[in-house]
Backbone bond lengths (Angstrom), bond angles and torsions (degrees), N, CA, C in turn:
res aa  C-N    CA-C-N  psi(-1)  N-CA   C-N-CA  omega(-1)  CA-C   N-CA-C  phi
1 M - - - 1.474 - - 1.458 110.64 -
2 T 1.355 115.47 140.13 1.424 120.36 177.72 1.528 112.01 -100.39
3 S 1.291 111.56 142.61 1.513 117.07 -177.95 1.505 107.45 -66.70
4 S 1.339 119.89 152.51 1.437 127.02 -176.98 1.495 111.90 -64.62
5 T 1.333 119.69 -21.34 1.446 123.09 177.92 1.468 118.09 -83.68
6 E 1.369 114.29 -19.63 1.488 119.49 -179.98 1.474 111.91 -85.94
7 A 1.372 116.37 132.38 1.393 120.93 -178.24 1.554 110.12 -67.80
8 T 1.324 116.39 131.67 1.513 121.57 -178.35 1.524 107.17 -115.42
9 T 1.272 121.86 -2.48 1.474 121.86 177.90 1.542 105.86 -134.59
10 R 1.321 113.91 162.81 1.454 119.29 177.20 1.566 105.95 -149.93
11 D 1.348 114.04 163.30 1.451 118.71 178.21 1.542 105.48 -96.62
12 W 1.279 118.32 137.38 1.426 126.29 179.64 1.499 112.17 -144.65
13 E 1.322 114.84 105.49 1.450 122.36 -179.29 1.600 113.94 45.17
14 G 1.316 112.14 48.78 1.413 120.52 177.83 1.512 120.08 85.67
15 L 1.366 114.66 -3.10 1.425 121.43 174.11 1.496 113.22 -109.61
16 T 1.317 117.50 141.20 1.452 122.54 168.80 1.486 111.30 -87.67
17 I 1.357 118.36 110.54 1.485 124.08 -172.11 1.514 108.46 -123.99
18 P 1.361 117.41 170.58 1.451 120.05 -177.11 1.508 109.23 -77.51
19 T 1.242 111.82 154.28 1.635 116.42 171.86 1.420 104.16 -71.72
20 P 1.355 117.05 163.00 1.446 125.60 -179.32 1.538 112.65 -53.30
21 G 1.257 120.30 142.33 1.422 125.03 178.33 1.520 112.57 164.75
22 T 1.349 113.11 -177.82 1.499 119.38 177.59 1.554 109.28 -107.31
23 Y 1.307 112.31 131.18 1.495 120.58 177.61 1.518 112.53 -121.45
24 V 1.268 117.61 147.62 1.463 121.58 176.37 1.542 109.93 -120.84
25 L 1.297 112.45 147.86 1.479 119.76 179.05 1.513 111.03 -65.06
26 D 1.402 116.13 127.44 1.481 121.84 179.93 1.478 106.80 -77.64
27 A 1.371 113.65 118.15 1.425 119.49 -173.78 1.537 110.30 -69.04
28 A 1.285 118.13 -20.84 1.468 121.54 178.78 1.517 113.11 -85.50
29 H 1.309 116.58 -14.90 1.526 118.37 178.88 1.576 109.23 -133.40
30 K 1.284 112.80 69.65 1.462 121.42 176.17 1.498 112.27 -150.73
31 R 1.369 113.58 154.95 1.449 117.72 173.15 1.515 104.46 -145.68
32 V 1.291 117.88 123.77 1.479 124.64 171.23 1.458 109.24 -108.34
33 G 1.317 122.68 90.94 1.348 125.73 -170.71 1.596 114.04 -111.81
34 F 1.286 112.36 171.81 1.461 119.26 176.53 1.527 111.58 -150.54
35 V 1.345 114.81 158.80 1.475 117.50 174.57 1.568 108.02 -140.22
36 A 1.331 113.61 131.70 1.467 120.69 -175.29 1.640 105.06 -129.39
37 R 1.333 114.69 151.67 1.406 120.89 174.58 1.537 110.78 -78.00
38 H 1.288 117.02 146.58 1.446 123.36 -176.01 1.612 104.49 -133.82
39 M 1.356 112.21 124.30 1.434 123.67 174.37 1.603 110.38 55.43
40 M 1.357 114.45 23.62 1.430 119.83 174.91 1.536 115.20 68.49
41 V 1.347 116.30 1.80 1.503 121.92 179.41 1.427 121.64 -121.83
42 S 1.403 115.31 -15.44 1.421 119.76 -178.19 1.487 112.72 -143.85
43 K 1.331 117.97 -178.86 1.445 122.78 179.43 1.448 113.10 -124.14
44 V 1.317 120.15 138.77 1.403 125.08 175.26 1.556 107.83 -108.73
45 R 1.361 113.30 129.77 1.412 117.26 -178.41 1.585 110.88 -112.80
46 G 1.210 116.54 145.77 1.456 120.31 -175.45 1.505 108.79 -153.45
47 E 1.356 116.63 176.15 1.485 122.21 177.40 1.589 108.74 -151.34
48 F 1.283 112.51 165.51 1.421 122.03 172.60 1.529 105.19 -109.22
49 A 1.396 115.57 119.99 1.407 118.83 -172.20 1.495 111.32 -81.82
50 D 1.365 123.20 -19.86 1.433 126.60 -176.02 1.473 110.05 -117.50
51 A 1.291 116.36 99.36 1.520 122.55 175.48 1.461 110.45 -139.83
52 T 1.363 115.77 147.57 1.436 118.42 175.70 1.564 106.81 -134.23
53 A 1.417 114.00 156.12 1.499 116.53 179.67 1.480 105.41 -153.71
54 T 1.334 115.45 148.70 1.428 125.54 171.80 1.476 108.47 -118.30
55 I 1.262 118.65 131.45 1.527 125.23 -178.64 1.553 104.61 -120.43
56 T 1.299 114.12 123.76 1.416 116.29 174.89 1.622 107.27 -110.91
57 V 1.355 108.27 116.83 1.491 118.80 179.06 1.539 107.03 -89.68
58 T 1.323 117.00 123.39 1.469 119.98 178.73 1.476 114.25 -104.26
59 D 1.346 114.13 173.60 1.567 120.05 176.59 1.523 110.72 -48.53
60 D 1.396 113.78 -49.94 1.409 121.58 176.59 1.577 105.07 -94.37
61 P 1.289 117.24 108.38 1.516 118.24 -178.01 1.466 115.64 -55.45
62 M 1.315 117.64 -28.37 1.458 122.84 179.74 1.519 112.78 -71.07
63 Q 1.303 115.28 -10.52 1.506 121.02 175.05 1.518 114.33 -99.28
64 S 1.433 115.10 2.89 1.417 118.23 -174.95 1.578 109.81 -68.07
65 S 1.305 119.33 166.37 1.409 122.59 -175.15 1.491 112.41 -142.50
66 V 1.337 117.95 162.15 1.450 126.83 179.22 1.472 112.97 -140.78
67 T 1.318 119.23 135.73 1.470 126.48 168.70 1.522 107.30 -125.03
68 A 1.298 116.97 137.10 1.396 124.65 179.56 1.564 115.54 -139.04
69 S 1.265 116.48 149.32 1.504 123.24 177.04 1.530 111.57 -137.28
70 I 1.304 114.90 128.53 1.444 120.32 -177.75 1.543 108.52 -119.56
71 Q 1.324 116.40 130.91 1.423 123.84 176.06 1.570 112.04 -70.96
72 A 1.377 120.38 107.92 1.371 120.39 -179.68 1.553 115.35 -52.51
73 A 1.245 115.07 -39.48 1.509 123.15 -176.18 1.551 111.25 -66.01
74 S 1.329 117.09 -17.69 1.526 120.25 -178.31 1.513 112.10 -83.08
75 I 1.385 116.55 8.11 1.498 115.52 -179.69 1.491 111.66 -65.12
76 N 1.324 115.05 139.81 1.541 122.34 -176.14 1.555 105.94 -142.20
77 T 1.267 114.38 120.69 1.463 123.94 169.39 1.502 112.42 -116.69
78 A 1.286 116.67 13.33 1.506 125.41 -178.32 1.602 112.18 62.45
79 Q 1.251 115.80 25.29 1.477 120.61 174.60 1.540 109.12 -145.15
80 A 1.366 116.14 107.34 1.397 121.15 -168.71 1.551 117.91 -57.31
81 D 1.358 114.49 -40.58 1.425 116.57 -178.74 1.491 111.77 -69.13
82 R 1.337 119.25 -36.14 1.516 122.46 174.53 1.446 112.47 -63.77
83 D 1.379 115.26 -44.45 1.468 118.95 179.44 1.488 113.33 -64.30
84 A 1.260 117.02 -33.72 1.540 119.15 177.09 1.543 107.95 -67.63
85 H 1.338 116.70 -43.09 1.406 119.35 177.24 1.560 113.27 -59.53
86 L 1.353 115.30 -43.51 1.380 121.40 -179.91 1.577 111.93 -64.08
87 R 1.335 119.97 -30.82 1.484 125.96 174.41 1.496 110.25 -72.63
88 S 1.335 119.69 -26.29 1.409 123.34 -171.20 1.578 113.66 -66.04
89 P 1.336 114.64 175.79 1.482 115.65 -179.83 1.592 110.19 -71.29
90 E 1.299 120.32 -16.45 1.425 119.78 174.90 1.499 116.65 -67.04
91 F 1.363 113.14 -21.67 1.453 117.40 177.83 1.572 107.20 -124.06
92 L 1.321 118.36 -103.86 1.447 124.41 -174.32 1.519 119.08 -70.23
93 D 1.363 112.64 -26.61 1.486 120.10 -175.50 1.512 110.10 49.08
94 A 1.322 113.10 60.02 1.484 120.43 -171.28 1.580 112.38 -65.01
95 E 1.356 116.31 -21.96 1.440 117.08 178.82 1.578 109.13 -74.15
96 Q 1.267 120.69 -41.22 1.490 123.56 178.75 1.478 112.35 -82.31
97 F 1.376 116.84 -33.13 1.458 119.05 -177.34 1.585 106.98 -127.51
98 P 1.335 111.66 80.15 1.528 115.13 -172.25 1.576 114.97 -65.22
99 T 1.290 118.49 -17.29 1.458 117.12 -176.02 1.543 112.91 -130.57
100 L 1.285 115.77 149.30 1.467 122.54 163.51 1.571 107.37 -99.41
101 E 1.260 117.47 139.33 1.418 118.82 -174.61 1.548 114.39 -128.66
102 F 1.345 112.71 142.05 1.479 115.68 176.09 1.463 110.96 -132.33
103 R 1.344 118.99 134.28 1.425 126.13 176.13 1.492 112.29 -130.34
104 S 1.331 122.87 118.57 1.411 122.86 -176.13 1.537 108.08 -73.28
105 T 1.356 114.94 151.52 1.383 120.64 176.94 1.571 114.02 -120.21
106 E 1.353 115.14 -20.51 1.479 117.95 172.51 1.549 108.24 -170.71
107 V 1.310 111.97 159.26 1.496 120.60 169.92 1.516 102.66 -100.81
108 K 1.369 118.81 110.73 1.358 125.09 -167.96 1.512 116.33 -81.01
109 S 1.296 115.96 -43.30 1.501 118.49 178.32 1.533 108.62 -156.45
110 R 1.286 112.25 172.85 1.437 120.50 178.93 1.504 109.20 -150.56
111 E 1.411 112.80 143.19 1.417 116.95 170.35 1.591 103.76 -144.71
112 G 1.320 117.28 118.43 1.473 122.24 -173.74 1.488 110.30 58.52
113 N 1.306 120.96 -123.66 1.426 127.58 177.59 1.564 112.78 -95.03
114 E 1.363 116.15 11.39 1.497 117.84 -178.13 1.590 106.29 -108.43
115 F 1.348 109.95 139.50 1.469 118.70 179.25 1.511 110.88 -131.24
116 V 1.352 119.76 158.44 1.396 123.72 171.47 1.615 108.33 -109.57
117 L 1.266 118.78 115.90 1.439 120.88 -178.80 1.520 105.07 -104.42
118 V 1.307 113.07 119.78 1.557 117.82 175.65 1.503 108.07 -97.74
119 G 1.340 114.20 142.33 1.424 118.57 178.28 1.520 114.72 -164.73
120 E 1.292 115.42 -179.64 1.454 122.27 178.64 1.537 112.80 -103.69
121 L 1.221 116.70 116.58 1.506 123.64 177.01 1.561 109.72 -101.59
122 T 1.321 112.45 126.07 1.524 118.81 -179.11 1.470 106.21 -114.85
123 I 1.390 117.23 122.17 1.449 125.86 172.67 1.449 110.51 -131.15
124 K 1.303 118.82 123.87 1.408 125.17 176.11 1.575 113.38 60.24
125 G 1.408 109.14 35.40 1.452 119.63 177.91 1.505 112.12 81.39
126 V 1.285 123.46 2.69 1.444 124.06 -178.46 1.577 107.07 -111.47
127 T 1.295 115.75 127.96 1.463 123.52 -178.02 1.538 111.18 -107.33
128 R 1.363 116.14 127.46 1.436 121.36 177.29 1.563 107.74 -133.66
129 Q 1.293 115.18 154.84 1.430 118.82 178.12 1.518 109.94 -81.45
130 V 1.305 122.42 135.03 1.434 125.68 171.86 1.502 109.63 -129.67
131 E 1.388 110.92 162.73 1.469 119.75 179.13 1.528 105.74 -123.49
132 L 1.280 116.56 116.73 1.462 124.38 175.71 1.522 111.74 -93.87
133 E 1.314 116.98 129.01 1.459 121.47 173.97 1.459 104.46 -84.66
134 V 1.326 120.72 117.63 1.464 124.81 -177.31 1.468 109.36 -113.04
135 E 1.326 113.15 137.24 1.493 119.94 173.92 1.548 106.11 -117.28
136 F 1.350 117.23 119.90 1.412 126.27 176.26 1.516 104.59 -77.24
137 E 1.387 116.48 123.93 1.436 121.69 -172.52 1.555 112.12 -96.51
138 G 1.285 116.09 -20.43 1.450 120.10 -179.97 1.520 116.78 132.45
139 V 1.202 118.45 172.78 1.474 122.32 179.14 1.550 113.63 -122.11
140 G 1.338 119.94 159.32 1.398 122.01 -174.94 1.540 107.43 -170.83
141 R 1.383 112.55 179.86 1.418 121.87 174.11 1.567 108.53 -126.20
142 S 1.310 115.71 126.44 1.403 116.01 -179.14 1.507 111.06 -72.41
143 P 1.404 117.31 170.37 1.404 121.03 176.81 1.531 114.33 -63.70
144 F 1.334 117.12 -13.12 1.387 122.32 178.10 1.483 113.25 -96.81
145 G 1.318 118.24 12.12 1.482 124.87 176.53 1.521 114.98 78.23
146 Q 1.332 114.88 15.97 1.544 119.81 176.84 1.454 110.94 -86.78
147 D 1.345 118.14 136.56 1.467 121.27 169.24 1.457 110.46 -85.29
148 I 1.344 115.40 132.31 1.469 123.90 -169.01 1.564 111.78 -139.14
149 F 1.243 114.58 154.55 1.524 116.93 166.53 1.490 104.96 -142.17
150 G 1.317 114.92 159.01 1.402 124.01 -178.41 1.518 114.71 -118.93
151 F 1.297 117.68 148.28 1.410 121.50 -177.66 1.557 111.08 -150.69
152 S 1.323 115.31 164.21 1.441 119.84 171.23 1.572 103.73 -138.72
153 A 1.293 115.97 151.09 1.451 122.38 178.65 1.444 113.96 -147.62
154 S 1.302 117.65 147.15 1.516 120.54 175.87 1.457 112.03 -146.30
155 T 1.329 113.42 157.44 1.564 119.54 171.89 1.529 104.69 -160.38
156 E 1.296 112.93 170.86 1.451 120.01 173.98 1.497 112.80 -125.50
157 I 1.277 119.79 133.64 1.420 122.35 -178.78 1.556 112.88 -119.48
158 D 1.239 119.58 159.07 1.515 124.47 169.02 1.517 101.29 -96.54
159 R 1.305 117.94 113.50 1.434 125.06 -178.75 1.523 109.80 -60.04
160 E 1.284 117.23 -33.23 1.538 120.18 -177.27 1.546 110.63 -68.40
161 D 1.396 116.59 -27.02 1.492 118.61 172.54 1.576 114.17 -56.93
162 F 1.369 114.29 -22.13 1.479 119.05 -177.37 1.569 112.36 -106.12
163 G 1.316 112.37 12.67 1.491 116.41 177.50 1.551 112.91 86.03
164 L 1.279 117.37 11.70 1.548 124.23 -176.48 1.559 104.09 -93.53
165 T 1.314 118.73 72.89 1.482 122.39 -167.20 1.530 113.32 -102.18
166 W 1.311 120.25 -3.65 1.464 123.09 -172.19 1.570 105.50 -61.65
167 N 1.331 115.64 142.98 1.344 123.34 177.89 1.448 115.47 -172.11
168 V 1.405 121.06 167.38 1.441 124.69 -176.44 1.588 101.63 -135.96
169 A 1.365 115.68 129.65 1.471 117.44 173.80 1.509 109.54 -76.32
170 L 1.309 116.95 144.49 1.415 121.69 -177.30 1.596 108.31 -100.57
171 E 1.319 118.63 148.78 1.412 123.60 -177.87 1.468 109.93 -67.19
172 T 1.272 115.38 -27.72 1.546 118.57 -178.82 1.548 111.47 -85.33
173 G 1.392 113.41 -0.85 1.490 116.45 -177.94 1.473 107.65 104.90
174 G 1.363 117.81 154.01 1.452 121.27 -176.95 1.550 114.21 82.37
175 V 1.286 113.97 -165.77 1.466 118.18 179.59 1.478 111.24 -133.50
176 L 1.406 115.61 167.74 1.381 123.71 179.10 1.564 115.79 -63.21
177 V 1.357 111.15 -46.02 1.463 117.53 -176.45 1.518 108.65 -121.49
178 G 1.417 112.72 123.19 1.487 115.83 176.58 1.558 116.09 -63.03
179 R 1.347 118.87 153.93 1.390 122.50 -178.12 1.534 112.98 -77.42
180 K 1.340 117.29 -31.62 1.436 123.87 -178.46 1.491 110.74 -81.93
181 V 1.365 119.22 132.58 1.395 124.27 175.59 1.519 108.36 -128.37
182 K 1.281 115.45 126.84 1.576 121.46 176.48 1.499 107.77 -93.16
183 I 1.348 112.80 126.65 1.386 118.85 176.99 1.582 111.61 -103.84
184 E 1.239 120.10 125.89 1.388 129.07 -175.89 1.568 115.72 -124.23
185 I 1.346 113.03 116.48 1.468 117.29 -173.64 1.581 106.08 -122.00
186 E 1.377 113.22 139.82 1.380 117.49 172.80 1.592 104.43 -138.22
187 G 1.353 114.37 149.77 1.430 111.70 179.83 1.551 111.14 179.11
188 E 1.368 110.57 174.88 1.388 119.99 177.17 1.528 105.44 -125.71
189 A 1.360 115.37 144.60 1.485 118.79 175.76 1.497 110.56 -119.37
190 I 1.318 113.73 144.54 1.523 121.81 -171.43 1.473 107.33 -111.09
191 R 1.348 120.43 136.04 1.429 125.99 178.29 1.588 108.12 -67.65
192 Q 1.312 118.86 136.07 1.428 124.32 176.17 1.544 111.60 -100.37
193 G 1.299 117.92 140.08 1.462 119.35 171.16 1.575 109.91 84.48
């Protein structure tokens, strides 16, 4: 916790941002979700209930970094049979590959409160570069005296690039599960120390 006399925010190019420090994702205020096409006609939404992240805010905000870990077995689409299939070797193989990992490599650009965060995403032992579109939502202090900031992020991946190739052809044309998966993240980060 930071003393009330110590500055916890700063102005940077028209934005009020946190002072340098280490922040962790607040488990109670986060959503790590995804959207995939089903049968070429609808969308299935789901999320990973168990995810952690550490965000290091640096003096130069464009040098800040993020590492995140998602528990594959925590996938939830509100349908038990589908969730079991997604945990199986045909998809995430959660037993052999218990986590999905992300490590940022650079903050590529910025416009207003929007940033592009480049990093390496590892799913099922395969690592690919992804670009997350990040919106910085603001800074504040919780009623419990914690310094926080909010953010949202999204990207789209081709699941087959990560070895998630299971599918079924449909009689009407197309496939059961779309290749493109949109990842949607929202959360609050809490200052540590």
